[in-house]
Structures are given as structure tokens and as C-alpha cells.
ZASELO-378912 format. One line per field, with one value per residue: y, z, x of N, C-alpha, C, O in turn. Coordinates in Angstrom, 3 decimals, m for minus. Layout:
// ZASELO-378912
nnorth c(Y	...)
nup c(Z	...)
neast c(X	...)
canorth c(Y	...)
caup c(Z	...)
caeast c(X	...)
cnorth c(Y	...)
cup c(Z	...)
ceast c(X	...)
onorth c(Y	...)
oup c(Z	...)
oeast c(X	...)
//
This chain:
// ZASELO-378912
nnorth c(m1.120	2.279	5.122	7.951	10.508	12.635	13.580	11.298	7.740	4.933	2.445	0.013	m1.834	m2.844	m2.937	m2.932	m2.894	m2.697	m3.369	m2.117	m1.711	1.281	3.192	5.096	4.292	1.806	0.708	1.682	1.187	1.513	2.038	0.988	0.845	m2.218	m3.312	m5.946	m7.853	m7.023	m7.301	m5.885	m6.020	m3.859	m2.892	m0.625	m0.188	1.469	5.032	8.214	11.144	12.342	10.219	6.734	3.449	0.637	m2.794	m4.788	m7.083	m9.169	m10.300	m11.003	m10.978	m8.722	m6.666	m4.080	m3.905	m3.218	m0.530	0.763	0.599	1.753	4.358	4.952	5.420	7.530	7.631	7.207	5.235	6.019	7.675	6.598	7.194	6.777	6.315	8.148	10.528	11.391	12.159	13.433	13.367	10.782	7.595	5.547	3.547	3.046	0.306	m2.906	m6.423	m8.648	m11.198	m13.819	m16.165	m19.058	m21.603	m23.551	m24.324	m27.442	m28.351	m29.692	m28.356	m25.284	m22.963	m20.593	m17.529	m15.522	m12.151	m9.786	m6.369	m3.782	m1.725	0.768	1.309	3.575	5.520	8.561	10.126)
nup c(0.005	m0.535	1.607	3.129	5.427	8.367	10.155	11.354	10.135	12.072	11.638	11.643	12.764	14.962	14.661	16.862	17.167	17.726	15.390	14.247	12.578	11.196	12.556	11.199	8.493	6.246	4.920	5.700	8.074	11.458	13.984	17.121	20.618	21.612	19.146	16.845	17.444	15.875	13.993	12.649	10.999	9.901	7.774	7.109	3.724	1.911	1.865	0.556	0.888	2.493	1.849	2.075	1.286	2.195	3.413	4.297	6.811	7.462	10.463	11.074	9.638	8.927	7.551	5.341	6.832	6.591	5.422	7.373	9.796	8.694	8.428	11.029	12.308	11.391	8.788	6.031	3.185	m0.021	m2.284	m1.263	m1.207	0.579	3.388	3.626	1.471	m1.831	m3.193	m5.490	m8.291	m8.492	m9.944	m8.831	m5.787	m3.989	m3.053	m2.892	m3.318	m3.252	m2.463	m1.430	0.903	1.802	3.018	1.082	0.934	2.143	2.022	3.020	2.985	2.652	0.145	m2.107	m3.790	m6.102	m7.279	m9.607	m8.983	m10.648	m13.654	m13.127	m10.240	m7.804	m9.685	m11.134	m13.305)
neast c(0.911	0.436	0.567	m0.100	0.333	m0.022	2.723	5.556	5.821	6.159	8.951	8.006	4.983	2.249	m1.217	m3.668	m6.963	m10.289	m12.871	m15.891	m19.182	m20.064	m22.314	m23.699	m23.858	m24.162	m22.174	m19.535	m16.958	m15.234	m12.854	m13.900	m14.909	m16.243	m16.337	m15.439	m12.310	m9.453	m6.383	m3.592	m0.468	2.295	4.975	7.442	8.463	9.587	10.283	9.027	9.250	6.493	5.019	4.699	5.704	4.207	4.205	1.838	0.338	m2.308	m3.773	m6.243	m9.466	m11.109	m14.034	m12.918	m10.573	m7.577	m7.823	m9.311	m7.722	m5.313	m6.037	m6.950	m4.543	m3.618	m2.384	m3.781	m4.677	m3.533	m5.534	m8.043	m11.094	m13.036	m11.980	m10.121	m8.806	m9.401	m7.069	m6.087	m3.619	m4.145	m5.081	m6.451	m7.216	m4.465	m3.787	m2.897	m3.014	m0.518	0.230	m1.628	m2.604	m4.232	m6.432	m8.408	m11.694	m12.776	m10.532	m7.171	m4.684	m2.798	m2.893	m1.050	m1.430	m0.080	0.325	1.576	2.280	0.207	0.809	m0.352	m0.339	0.168	0.607	0.445	m2.175)
canorth c(0.079	3.593	5.804	9.273	11.030	13.673	12.974	10.190	6.605	3.934	1.543	m1.176	m1.850	m3.669	m2.120	m4.008	m2.105	m3.397	m2.776	m2.056	m1.090	2.806	3.405	6.075	3.661	0.301	0.324	2.047	0.738	2.300	1.614	1.558	m0.252	m3.229	m4.007	m7.294	m7.938	m7.021	m7.159	m5.730	m5.643	m3.372	m2.583	0.547	m0.789	2.857	6.505	9.197	12.375	11.966	8.925	5.691	2.211	m0.342	m3.965	m5.019	m8.489	m9.393	m11.365	m11.076	m10.507	m7.779	m5.654	m2.762	m3.786	m2.343	0.842	1.390	0.698	2.834	5.656	5.140	5.781	8.768	7.339	6.431	4.773	7.149	7.328	5.948	8.169	6.328	6.556	9.220	11.417	10.861	12.364	13.533	12.961	9.209	7.145	4.346	3.466	2.552	m0.883	m4.262	m7.793	m9.290	m12.498	m14.302	m17.526	m19.656	m23.146	m23.751	m25.036	m28.936	m28.944	m29.702	m27.592	m23.952	m22.471	m19.316	m17.000	m14.172	m11.204	m8.655	m5.110	m3.294	m0.531	1.990	1.333	4.593	6.322	9.638	9.982)
caup c(0.007	m0.464	2.480	3.301	6.657	8.965	11.054	10.895	10.539	12.532	10.554	11.609	14.078	14.892	15.007	17.314	17.489	17.445	14.277	14.068	11.463	11.556	12.922	10.202	7.148	6.148	4.249	6.432	9.399	12.056	15.248	18.294	21.719	21.416	17.936	16.804	17.303	14.588	14.180	11.380	11.154	8.782	7.751	5.982	2.692	1.365	2.152	m0.433	1.618	3.541	1.295	2.593	0.712	3.397	3.323	5.442	6.971	8.168	11.327	11.202	8.362	8.983	6.530	5.269	7.943	6.285	5.267	8.600	10.559	8.501	8.706	12.397	12.784	10.652	7.468	5.161	1.981	m1.036	m3.271	m0.803	m1.091	1.753	4.476	3.486	0.325	m3.282	m3.306	m7.012	m9.444	m8.584	m10.672	m8.137	m4.497	m3.890	m2.214	m3.931	m2.588	m3.948	m2.175	m0.827	1.390	2.464	2.990	0.413	1.630	2.057	1.730	4.122	2.959	2.167	m1.162	m2.039	m4.998	m6.138	m8.379	m9.794	m9.079	m11.939	m13.937	m12.782	m8.841	m7.504	m10.709	m11.791	m14.731)
caeast c(m0.021	0.869	0.032	0.378	m0.204	0.780	3.886	6.315	5.288	7.074	9.281	6.998	4.236	0.987	m2.302	m4.770	m7.956	m11.457	m13.641	m17.315	m19.868	m20.260	m23.804	m24.403	m23.557	m24.417	m21.083	m18.238	m16.500	m14.681	m12.415	m14.832	m15.108	m17.350	m16.112	m14.654	m11.086	m8.812	m4.894	m3.031	1.007	2.843	6.396	7.936	9.448	10.416	9.669	9.226	8.937	5.462	4.417	5.147	5.154	4.147	4.023	0.817	m0.059	m3.653	m4.117	m7.622	m10.063	m12.427	m14.241	m12.079	m9.704	m6.558	m8.161	m9.709	m6.537	m4.325	m6.644	m6.829	m3.114	m3.297	m1.891	m4.901	m4.383	m3.512	m6.541	m9.099	m11.989	m14.016	m11.625	m9.056	m9.169	m9.086	m5.491	m5.717	m4.269	m3.968	m6.130	m6.855	m6.789	m3.077	m3.675	m2.710	m2.742	0.661	0.000	m2.713	m2.528	m5.490	m7.031	m9.586	m13.050	m12.859	m8.879	m6.411	m3.334	m2.966	m2.338	m0.645	m1.561	0.663	m0.029	2.467	1.651	m0.060	1.609	m0.971	m0.133	0.817	1.099	m0.313	m2.780)
cnorth c(1.160	4.379	7.140	9.991	12.172	12.964	11.821	8.885	5.772	2.932	0.371	m1.134	m2.724	m2.820	m3.219	m3.014	m2.686	m2.703	m3.017	m1.425	0.339	2.838	4.276	5.480	2.227	m0.126	0.502	1.217	1.566	1.542	2.129	0.200	m1.069	m3.659	m5.306	m7.049	m7.830	m6.510	m7.019	m5.363	m4.850	m3.060	m1.677	m0.197	0.304	4.002	7.508	10.465	11.960	11.050	7.855	4.347	1.241	m1.499	m4.271	m6.671	m8.309	m10.567	m11.681	m10.572	m9.894	m7.099	m4.573	m2.708	m2.948	m1.049	1.510	1.716	1.603	4.062	6.065	5.686	6.845	8.808	6.473	6.102	5.807	6.688	6.774	7.109	7.975	6.736	7.407	10.417	10.926	10.955	12.428	13.904	11.431	8.682	5.968	4.269	2.569	1.254	m1.986	m5.404	m8.632	m10.736	m12.786	m15.797	m17.902	m21.058	m23.239	m24.669	m26.511	m29.399	m28.907	m28.869	m26.135	m23.803	m20.957	m18.791	m15.776	m13.393	m10.019	m7.389	m4.420	m2.000	0.754	2.161	2.658	5.720	7.425	9.379	10.326)
cup c(0.053	0.443	2.787	4.592	7.064	10.071	10.623	11.180	11.126	11.570	10.571	12.852	13.776	15.389	15.576	17.818	16.853	16.259	14.250	12.921	12.060	11.560	11.818	8.820	7.228	5.433	5.014	7.713	10.160	13.445	16.203	19.252	21.290	19.869	17.779	16.714	16.029	14.560	12.631	11.510	9.623	8.877	6.584	5.031	2.222	1.812	0.977	0.244	2.762	2.945	1.587	1.692	1.739	2.897	4.523	5.491	7.776	9.082	11.339	9.608	8.238	7.687	6.680	6.216	7.596	6.160	6.471	9.656	10.057	8.532	10.114	12.899	12.097	9.293	6.487	3.880	0.719	m2.134	m2.690	m0.432	0.185	3.110	4.570	2.623	m0.764	m3.813	m4.935	m7.175	m9.518	m9.112	m9.855	m6.743	m4.638	m2.791	m3.229	m2.987	m3.448	m3.742	m1.145	m0.326	2.214	2.296	2.300	1.230	1.175	1.738	3.027	4.124	2.154	0.761	m1.197	m3.486	m4.912	m7.513	m8.349	m9.616	m10.499	m12.319	m13.493	m11.097	m8.600	m8.543	m10.921	m13.069	m15.804)
ceast c(0.969	0.068	0.541	m0.539	0.479	1.627	4.550	5.649	6.529	7.506	8.578	6.174	2.943	m0.063	m3.416	m5.719	m9.276	m12.267	m14.902	m17.913	m20.316	m21.918	m24.587	m24.236	m23.707	m23.182	m19.768	m18.083	m15.643	m14.087	m13.384	m14.881	m16.309	m17.324	m15.484	m13.152	m10.358	m7.306	m4.396	m1.226	1.418	4.290	6.540	8.757	10.196	9.558	10.030	8.703	7.643	4.576	5.235	4.593	5.431	3.804	2.952	0.326	m1.281	m3.423	m5.350	m8.246	m11.350	m12.641	m13.568	m11.129	m8.445	m6.734	m8.517	m8.567	m5.510	m4.797	m6.607	m5.469	m2.628	m2.440	m2.838	m3.948	m4.411	m4.794	m7.845	m10.084	m12.938	m13.410	m10.169	m9.482	m8.696	m7.634	m5.228	m4.304	m4.116	m5.416	m6.976	m6.596	m5.510	m2.925	m3.843	m2.178	m1.739	0.740	m0.932	m2.577	m3.680	m5.667	m8.200	m10.582	m12.727	m11.455	m8.242	m5.102	m3.520	m2.370	m2.123	m0.746	m0.748	0.186	0.941	1.559	1.442	0.726	0.935	m0.951	0.655	1.109	0.019	m1.076	m1.772)
onorth c(1.056	4.413	7.329	10.001	12.702	11.985	11.299	8.743	5.917	2.506	m0.309	m0.523	m3.194	m2.079	m4.130	m2.315	m3.078	m1.472	m4.209	m0.625	0.491	2.512	4.194	6.256	1.563	m1.342	m0.411	0.662	2.504	0.607	3.309	m0.985	m0.574	m4.315	m5.742	m6.145	m8.583	m5.417	m7.756	m4.384	m5.162	m2.965	m1.791	m0.829	0.173	3.926	7.592	10.721	11.317	10.977	7.957	4.167	0.984	m1.460	m3.974	m7.346	m7.449	m11.640	m12.842	m9.982	m10.310	m6.933	m4.003	m1.595	m1.964	m0.296	2.663	2.790	2.225	4.965	7.208	6.386	7.153	9.825	5.282	6.558	6.410	5.578	6.477	7.857	8.925	7.378	7.275	11.192	10.148	10.171	11.722	14.653	10.896	9.139	5.563	4.978	1.528	1.236	m2.024	m5.363	m9.303	m11.482	m12.113	m16.652	m17.226	m21.659	m22.979	m25.562	m26.767	m30.515	m28.240	m28.706	m25.971	m24.502	m20.166	m19.461	m15.080	m13.928	m9.351	m7.325	m4.458	m1.288	1.787	3.140	2.816	6.713	7.153	8.512	10.264)
oup c(0.546	0.197	2.646	4.683	6.408	10.725	9.566	12.211	10.722	10.734	9.546	13.855	12.680	16.361	14.911	18.785	15.688	16.220	14.226	12.270	13.172	10.592	11.590	7.902	8.215	5.290	5.004	8.275	9.501	13.954	16.256	18.921	20.671	19.412	18.796	15.994	15.112	15.050	11.686	12.167	8.519	9.986	5.470	5.458	2.100	2.076	0.521	0.016	3.779	3.376	1.390	1.424	2.153	1.903	5.672	4.507	8.654	8.672	11.673	8.715	7.676	6.852	7.766	6.558	8.307	6.704	6.691	10.249	10.870	8.672	10.470	13.911	12.111	8.827	6.231	3.638	0.553	m2.653	m3.481	0.524	0.717	3.919	5.456	2.980	m0.810	m4.591	m5.546	m6.361	m10.616	m8.836	m10.273	m6.377	m5.294	m1.876	m4.148	m2.176	m4.363	m4.602	m0.119	m1.201	3.164	1.426	2.979	2.012	0.003	1.300	3.978	5.177	1.200	0.353	m0.529	m4.384	m3.898	m8.545	m7.333	m9.987	m11.373	m11.450	m13.479	m10.643	m9.172	m8.251	m10.874	m13.852	m16.992)
oeast c(2.092	m1.138	1.749	m1.767	1.376	1.268	4.195	4.993	7.682	6.710	8.516	6.542	2.639	0.084	m3.911	m5.416	m9.341	m12.282	m15.206	m17.242	m20.821	m22.605	m25.794	m24.503	m23.389	m23.055	m18.942	m19.027	m15.194	m14.705	m13.731	m14.891	m17.250	m18.260	m14.945	m12.728	m10.687	m7.022	m4.680	m0.873	0.972	4.815	6.028	9.723	11.414	8.358	11.170	7.521	7.904	3.426	6.446	3.406	6.561	3.078	3.278	0.022	m1.352	m2.979	m5.587	m7.639	m12.363	m11.753	m13.459	m10.730	m8.240	m5.925	m8.147	m8.458	m4.827	m3.973	m6.320	m5.424	m1.436	m1.926	m2.659	m2.830	m5.471	m4.920	m8.740	m9.880	m13.512	m14.081	m9.326	m10.369	m7.742	m7.090	m4.426	m3.763	m3.966	m6.526	m8.061	m5.659	m5.507	m2.101	m4.660	m1.253	m2.217	1.208	m1.037	m2.437	m4.075	m5.036	m9.193	m10.256	m12.450	m11.176	m8.648	m4.486	m4.281	m1.443	m2.790	m0.236	m0.685	m0.218	1.135	0.386	2.308	1.230	1.604	m1.543	1.734	1.775	m1.181	m0.688	m2.089)
//
């Protein structure tokens, strides 16, 4: 992910904050007491001024978890109109799953799927 925020982002960290549905919306979520346990780890890969390229690992799988947690610590995903700002001139949300590991239903072993980052990731129009 590419994130942009105010202040310095630690070189790595864990965000453990409960996530609940926003009572004003059927779509958005927020960090809130009484929400479901959610754990996200991140590591800064590279810094470009106030923009950070971060590697993010999910320990739980809550709806919008990465987006909510990064916004919660003051570094929302670039281009995320729902939990940050559209950050023009970016043409898309700068969040990409490059690797996904899971155990398919009815199977005993995990599989890993990888996907290269597209040419338009983090690029301006």
C-alpha cells in the first residue's frame, strides 16, 4: 500500500484495534469499543517524503480492515475516498494484494496465490 499522513510513521508496527460497523452507514466501518478484534501488522518498505510504501499483513479478516486501521493511525491509503481522500491525481486506490495464502474449503493444505503489481499502482494519470 501507499499511505500518506501527518507525522512520522514508525518503521514497523502492529495495529490492534476493534472494528465495528459505522452506525451512520451500511458500508463503512470504524475503530470502536465493542467492535470485533482486529490485528494488522505493517512494515515500511520505502519512504518518499510524506508518502510511505508499506507491506501489510492481516492477522484477522475484518471488512475494510487495512483501510480502517491505516486511517486510524493517521496514514490513510492514497486514493481511498472512503477512509481518506481521493488524493488527485492518482487514478485508483493504492492498495494491492501481491500475495494471498488460504486453505480452500474442503482441503487440508494452504495454497498461495501471487499477483504482480499493475503498471498504474501509485502512478499519476
